[in-house]
N, C-alpha and C positions, 0 to 999 in steps of 0.2 A: 785380305791380309797378305803382306809381302812374304816371300819365301825367305827362309833362313838357311844358309849354307855354312860349312866349316871352312875356315881359312886353310888353303892348301899347305901353308908353311907352318903355322903354329896350332891349328885346330880350333881357334876361337870362333864362336858363332858370329856370323856376318849377315846382316839384313840386306837382302838383294833389292835395293832401291836406287833410282837414278842419282840421288844425292850422295851415295857412297861412291866416290870417284876412284877408290882402290879395289872395288869388287873384282874378283872374288876374294881378294885379300883384305885383311882387317886394317892394314896400314901401309904407308909407303915403305916402311922398313921391311915388312914381309914381302912386298912386291919386289924390292931390290934384292933381297936374299934369293928369291926364286930366279930372277934374271941372272944373278951371279952364278947360280948353279948351272943354268943353261950355258953361260959363257965359258964356264970351266969344264963343260962337256960331261957333267955328272948325270945329265939326262940325255938319252938318245932315242931316236925313232928307229925301230927295227928295219931291217932290209939293207941291201947294198945298192950303191948307185948303179943305175942301168939294169937292175935286176927285174925280171919279169914278175908281175904281180902273181900272188898265189891263185891257183886255178879255182879255189873255193870262193873267191870273191865274185860278186855279181859283175857282169859285163856292163860297159857303158851302153846306153840305148842308142840305136842307129838313128840318124837323122832322116 
């Protein structure tokens, strides 16, 4: 049975199958709304450019 997730934009149930080309969104409209929010800088990823990662994050393994 395929997973069902909520559309991040409108909350509609979305079946997670390869045939759903907009997943995790329910439609192209919701996908474009989300893209527009990123472009308008309504979403941000925390931290500052060049900032040292938090010491509580795991270190990268040595090669």
